[in-house]
Backbone bond lengths (Angstrom), bond angles and torsions (degrees), N, CA, C in turn:
res aa  C-N    CA-C-N  psi(-1)  N-CA   C-N-CA  omega(-1)  CA-C   N-CA-C  phi
1 X - - - 1.447 - - 1.531 108.84 -
2 X 1.346 116.47 138.08 1.461 121.86 -178.37 1.517 112.50 -80.99
3 X 1.311 115.22 -172.69 1.464 122.18 -179.79 1.525 109.43 -72.63
4 X 1.350 114.96 146.15 1.467 120.15 -177.99 1.523 110.59 -132.36
5 X 1.337 115.50 140.20 1.457 123.44 177.24 1.517 108.51 -123.04
6 X 1.322 116.32 132.81 1.468 122.29 175.68 1.522 108.00 -122.95
7 X 1.331 115.49 129.25 1.457 121.39 -178.87 1.526 109.09 -124.50
8 X 1.335 115.71 136.26 1.468 120.98 168.66 1.519 106.07 -104.11
9 X 1.326 117.67 120.29 1.462 123.02 -179.37 1.530 108.74 -110.88
10 X 1.331 116.02 116.29 1.467 120.72 -172.70 1.519 114.70 -115.95
11 X 1.319 117.75 -5.17 1.460 120.35 -174.13 1.525 110.79 -110.20
12 X 1.316 116.19 144.99 1.465 120.69 -176.48 1.512 114.51 -119.89
13 X 1.330 117.22 23.91 1.459 119.27 176.23 1.523 109.46 -94.20
14 X 1.318 116.43 164.11 1.458 121.25 -178.47 1.522 111.71 -56.81
15 X 1.320 116.79 -47.97 1.459 119.67 -177.18 1.520 112.70 -68.06
16 X 1.318 118.24 -28.78 1.467 120.70 -179.02 1.529 113.00 -91.65
17 X 1.331 117.14 -4.58 1.467 120.10 174.08 1.520 110.35 -78.63
18 X 1.326 117.06 -27.27 1.462 121.00 -176.78 1.527 114.73 -68.10
19 X 1.342 120.04 -49.49 1.476 118.32 -174.22 1.528 115.37 -55.05
20 X 1.340 120.22 -49.43 1.474 116.36 -178.69 1.522 112.98 -65.00
21 X 1.347 116.80 -35.19 1.462 119.14 -178.08 1.527 112.18 -74.36
22 X 1.317 117.13 -39.84 1.470 119.54 177.70 1.526 110.64 -66.25
23 X 1.338 116.18 -45.18 1.469 119.01 179.04 1.530 111.09 -64.46
24 X 1.318 117.18 -40.32 1.465 120.78 -178.83 1.520 111.69 -65.90
25 X 1.336 117.11 -46.24 1.468 119.10 -178.66 1.528 111.25 -69.38
26 X 1.312 116.86 -34.56 1.472 119.81 176.65 1.528 110.26 -65.55
27 X 1.325 115.97 -46.92 1.467 119.82 178.97 1.528 111.19 -61.47
28 X 1.326 117.11 -41.22 1.462 120.30 178.69 1.531 110.34 -62.00
29 X 1.345 116.79 -38.81 1.464 120.58 177.81 1.527 111.36 -65.96
30 X 1.332 116.33 -24.59 1.465 121.86 177.74 1.532 111.70 -93.18
31 X 1.329 115.85 16.00 1.469 123.58 176.43 1.521 114.50 70.30
32 X 1.323 116.99 27.01 1.459 120.08 170.64 1.523 108.90 -81.96
33 X 1.312 116.44 148.85 1.455 121.48 164.91 1.531 104.67 -84.74
34 X 1.334 117.18 125.50 1.462 121.02 -172.27 1.522 111.02 -122.83
35 X 1.340 114.11 134.89 1.464 122.24 173.25 1.522 108.24 -126.42
36 X 1.328 116.33 134.86 1.463 120.79 171.58 1.520 107.49 -118.21
37 X 1.320 115.27 123.07 1.459 122.12 176.40 1.522 106.89 -98.55
38 X 1.331 116.51 106.90 1.458 123.09 -177.60 1.520 109.10 -91.73
39 X 1.312 117.23 122.33 1.459 120.62 -177.59 1.527 110.83 -139.15
40 X 1.297 115.54 162.73 1.467 123.95 -177.25 1.523 110.44 44.82
41 X 1.311 118.88 -128.48 1.461 120.39 -172.13 1.514 112.93 -70.12
42 X 1.306 117.14 -14.11 1.457 120.60 175.12 1.515 112.70 -60.15
43 X 1.336 116.99 -25.17 1.467 120.23 179.03 1.524 112.07 -63.02
44 X 1.335 117.74 -20.76 1.469 120.12 177.52 1.533 111.08 -58.03
45 X 1.311 116.69 -32.06 1.463 121.91 -179.16 1.527 110.70 -66.62
46 X 1.317 117.20 -27.62 1.465 121.74 -176.05 1.525 113.96 -91.75
47 X 1.324 116.97 -2.23 1.467 119.20 -180.00 1.523 110.17 -67.57
48 X 1.330 115.82 140.73 1.463 120.19 176.25 1.523 109.99 -63.32
49 X 1.297 116.11 -41.69 1.464 121.87 -179.41 1.523 107.47 -105.78
50 X 1.323 116.21 87.81 1.459 119.54 -176.43 1.526 110.01 -118.12
51 X 1.291 114.14 145.21 1.473 121.64 174.11 1.522 105.42 -137.78
52 X 1.330 115.32 78.93 1.452 120.24 -175.32 1.518 110.80 -70.78
53 X 1.306 114.51 138.39 1.457 121.42 179.37 1.526 108.49 -118.17
54 X 1.316 114.05 163.73 1.451 120.34 175.07 1.517 107.33 -107.14
55 X 1.298 116.91 138.84 1.461 119.96 178.68 1.516 109.55 -113.39
56 X 1.324 116.11 104.58 1.458 118.86 178.32 1.520 112.30 -71.66
57 X 1.316 117.43 -16.43 1.456 121.73 -179.63 1.530 109.11 -61.54
58 X 1.307 116.05 124.12 1.459 120.32 -179.62 1.514 113.31 79.55
59 X 1.336 117.52 9.97 1.454 121.96 -179.93 1.528 108.27 -124.57
60 X 1.328 117.02 72.11 1.461 119.89 -174.08 1.527 114.14 -66.74
61 X 1.301 118.42 -14.09 1.460 120.61 179.80 1.523 111.82 -81.39
62 X 1.325 117.75 -9.44 1.458 120.63 -177.13 1.524 110.60 -73.37
63 X 1.334 117.47 118.71 1.460 119.18 178.13 1.526 110.68 -76.28
64 X 1.290 116.13 140.88 1.460 121.40 176.65 1.523 107.76 -116.96
65 X 1.315 116.86 113.20 1.458 121.83 176.03 1.523 105.97 -120.51
66 X 1.334 116.57 100.84 1.468 119.48 -178.32 1.527 111.87 -59.43
67 X 1.337 116.98 151.16 1.468 120.57 179.20 1.526 110.58 -54.47
68 X 1.328 115.26 137.25 1.446 120.90 178.72 1.524 114.43 85.25
69 X 1.322 116.97 -6.13 1.470 120.22 179.46 1.523 109.01 -109.71
70 X 1.306 116.11 156.10 1.452 120.53 179.63 1.521 111.93 -110.01
71 X 1.313 116.05 -8.40 1.457 120.81 -174.75 1.528 110.56 -107.57
72 X 1.305 113.82 136.54 1.466 120.99 176.64 1.530 109.29 -69.73
73 X 1.308 115.08 136.98 1.464 120.55 178.64 1.527 107.94 -115.72
74 X 1.337 117.31 122.78 1.468 118.14 176.49 1.527 109.66 -67.52
75 X 1.309 115.18 132.52 1.459 120.35 -177.95 1.525 109.48 -114.90
76 X 1.313 117.36 117.19 1.464 119.05 177.14 1.526 110.19 -68.76
77 X 1.324 116.09 151.36 1.462 120.50 -179.26 1.523 112.35 -54.46
78 X 1.315 117.40 -34.86 1.463 120.59 -178.16 1.526 111.65 -59.94
79 X 1.335 117.48 -29.03 1.468 120.80 -179.98 1.523 111.35 -61.61
80 X 1.321 117.17 -27.72 1.460 120.08 -176.50 1.520 112.82 -84.65
81 X 1.300 115.43 3.23 1.469 120.40 172.30 1.526 109.41 -83.13
82 X 1.333 116.73 -14.65 1.464 121.68 -179.77 1.530 108.54 -72.59
83 X 1.334 116.83 130.36 1.470 119.14 179.15 1.524 111.83 -54.80
84 X 1.304 115.37 136.10 1.456 121.76 177.46 1.522 115.31 91.89
85 X 1.325 117.96 -11.12 1.461 119.71 -177.79 1.535 112.10 -67.25
86 X 1.327 117.49 -36.51 1.468 119.76 178.56 1.526 110.09 -65.08
87 X 1.324 116.65 -40.58 1.462 120.60 178.45 1.522 110.07 -65.37
88 X 1.328 116.76 -43.36 1.463 120.95 178.17 1.529 110.77 -59.92
89 X 1.325 116.44 -48.49 1.471 120.51 179.86 1.527 110.77 -62.29
90 X 1.334 116.97 -40.75 1.468 121.00 179.64 1.521 110.78 -63.77
91 X 1.328 116.44 -44.89 1.463 119.87 179.79 1.522 111.63 -65.43
92 X 1.327 116.63 -38.40 1.462 120.21 177.41 1.529 110.62 -62.92
93 X 1.335 116.53 -43.04 1.462 120.22 179.75 1.523 110.91 -65.88
94 X 1.322 117.16 -43.77 1.465 120.40 179.15 1.524 110.87 -60.91
95 X 1.330 116.80 -40.70 1.460 121.02 178.53 1.534 110.79 -64.31
96 X 1.323 116.16 -43.17 1.475 120.39 -179.65 1.531 110.26 -64.62
97 X 1.322 117.56 -42.38 1.463 120.98 177.82 1.525 110.25 -59.98
98 X 1.324 116.04 -43.95 1.466 120.92 -179.79 1.526 110.80 -64.86
99 X 1.341 116.80 -46.29 1.469 121.48 179.76 1.526 111.96 -59.01
100 X 1.327 116.63 -35.79 1.464 121.30 -177.28 1.521 112.75 -88.29
101 X 1.337 116.77 -0.07 1.460 120.32 177.40 1.518 114.43 75.25
102 X 1.325 117.08 23.71 1.463 120.94 178.38 1.531 108.47 -79.07
103 X 1.296 116.35 134.05 1.463 121.23 179.97 1.533 110.28 -58.82
104 X 1.315 115.62 146.81 1.469 120.62 177.16 1.528 109.56 -76.05
105 X 1.310 115.84 166.12 1.471 120.49 176.11 1.527 109.41 -61.04
106 X 1.333 117.43 -40.76 1.466 119.99 177.38 1.530 110.79 -58.45
107 X 1.339 115.90 -45.63 1.468 119.94 179.92 1.527 111.41 -63.74
108 X 1.331 116.26 -42.50 1.471 119.54 -179.79 1.524 111.54 -65.62
109 X 1.323 117.14 -39.71 1.473 119.58 176.74 1.524 110.39 -62.71
110 X 1.320 116.68 -42.68 1.462 120.73 178.28 1.529 110.61 -62.45
111 X 1.333 116.41 -44.27 1.468 120.57 177.91 1.524 110.97 -61.26
112 X 1.334 116.13 -41.81 1.463 120.20 -179.82 1.533 110.54 -62.13
113 X 1.312 116.04 -45.20 1.471 119.92 -179.62 1.526 110.46 -64.82
114 X 1.332 116.69 -44.20 1.473 120.58 178.16 1.521 111.56 -63.27
115 X 1.327 116.68 -29.39 1.476 121.82 -179.86 1.526 112.25 -87.27
116 X 1.318 115.86 6.23 1.467 123.27 178.14 1.519 113.25 64.49
117 X 1.337 116.94 31.94 1.464 120.41 170.27 1.523 106.12 -68.65
118 X 1.324 115.73 128.84 1.465 120.33 -179.86 1.525 108.78 -84.66
119 X 1.322 115.34 121.55 1.464 122.31 -179.20 1.521 108.51 -103.48
120 X 1.317 115.68 120.94 1.463 121.37 179.96 1.527 107.91 -114.33
121 X 1.309 116.75 119.60 1.460 121.74 175.75 1.523 108.08 -93.80
122 X 1.318 116.33 129.62 1.460 121.17 -179.81 1.532 109.58 -67.48
123 X 1.311 116.18 112.30 1.462 120.60 -176.54 1.525 111.50 -63.02
124 X 1.338 117.89 -36.46 1.457 120.24 178.38 1.534 110.68 -59.75
125 X 1.345 116.14 -42.43 1.459 120.39 179.88 1.521 111.01 -70.06
126 X 1.327 117.22 -38.25 1.468 121.01 175.71 1.526 108.85 -56.37
127 X 1.326 116.36 -46.13 1.469 120.85 179.08 1.525 111.50 -67.50
128 X 1.324 116.70 -42.33 1.463 122.03 -178.25 1.526 111.86 -57.61
129 X 1.329 116.28 -43.79 1.458 120.77 -177.44 1.528 113.46 -95.90
130 X 1.328 116.44 11.46 1.467 121.97 177.34 1.526 113.83 57.17
131 X 1.334 116.28 34.77 1.459 119.81 173.91 1.520 108.60 -76.59
132 X 1.299 115.30 150.87 1.458 121.23 170.37 1.531 106.18 -103.88
133 X 1.310 116.74 152.07 1.465 119.29 177.77 1.521 109.84 -58.06
134 X 1.326 117.01 -31.86 1.466 120.94 179.92 1.532 112.40 -69.60
135 X 1.347 118.26 -15.03 1.471 121.59 176.35 1.527 111.63 -75.10
136 X 1.326 115.87 -21.89 1.462 121.45 -172.52 1.524 111.11 -105.66
137 X 1.329 115.80 161.24 1.460 120.29 -178.81 1.526 110.73 -59.76
138 X 1.307 115.59 158.56 1.460 121.50 179.48 1.528 110.40 -75.83
139 X 1.318 115.44 158.57 1.457 121.00 173.23 1.518 115.13 88.33
140 X 1.330 117.36 10.50 1.465 120.00 -179.74 1.519 111.18 -85.31
141 X 1.303 115.00 151.68 1.460 121.55 167.24 1.523 105.50 -97.55
142 X 1.310 117.57 139.20 1.466 121.92 177.85 1.525 107.35 -111.11
143 X 1.329 115.66 123.17 1.462 119.53 -176.94 1.520 109.34 -159.19
144 X 1.318 115.11 170.57 1.457 120.99 179.74 1.518 112.19 -99.71
145 X 1.312 114.55 -172.89 1.466 122.17 -176.49 1.527 111.98 -58.95
146 X 1.328 117.86 -33.71 1.463 120.04 -179.38 1.535 110.92 -59.78
147 X 1.325 116.65 -34.08 1.475 120.35 177.85 1.527 110.23 -64.91
148 X 1.335 116.20 -39.31 1.462 117.89 178.98 1.522 110.32 -63.25
149 X 1.327 117.80 -39.30 1.465 119.83 178.83 1.521 111.56 -62.56
150 X 1.334 117.47 -36.66 1.467 120.42 175.39 1.527 110.33 -60.16
151 X 1.321 115.88 -44.23 1.463 121.25 -179.81 1.525 110.56 -67.37
152 X 1.327 116.33 -48.40 1.469 121.76 -175.23 1.522 112.14 -65.23
153 X 1.320 116.85 -33.31 1.462 120.92 -177.14 1.521 111.67 -57.68
154 X 1.317 117.06 -36.41 1.460 119.63 -178.15 1.524 113.66 -100.47
155 X 1.338 116.65 6.50 1.467 119.64 -176.22 1.527 111.75 -82.12
156 X 1.308 115.24 147.60 1.463 121.88 173.91 1.530 109.91 -81.21
157 X 1.318 115.56 -32.78 1.466 121.85 -179.23 1.520 108.20 -134.03
158 X 1.338 116.81 133.23 1.467 122.73 175.65 1.519 107.04 -125.51
159 X 1.335 116.54 126.69 1.458 121.98 -178.99 1.514 111.14 -122.95
160 X 1.319 116.57 142.29 1.462 122.72 175.01 1.524 106.41 -114.95
161 X 1.333 115.96 117.27 1.467 120.42 -177.69 1.521 108.85 -122.16
């Protein structure tokens, strides 16, 4: 049996969608068998109709460089209480990702599926948030926490993101 990676993905913001997908596609390219167990807000990443945002609130390490400026400006959390700041931050991040040639979430999901990364949607969370299977991308396995333990038990690496 080859190397195995198991990831629990719990966050549904733009910035937190990247780590599980980048790690999963990289591991798959290195011939790992990869499973991602998507639960709670992480399921937002799997929605067919998704518009992921970044939340700078509570993320003081996030640099803010307004368009046209070259200098980072520290942004206090209170600034993100202003209407539209989350959209502004999200658009700035999306632009920076594009400028730097970073793959989009759509591209990473496609790469993961093509690389045979097994995507497991937490059925309890699907029920909790009243999602329908048709709301989420095709090709998912739906299972509970016990399924993740089966996967994790034989994994070489287990990550919680």
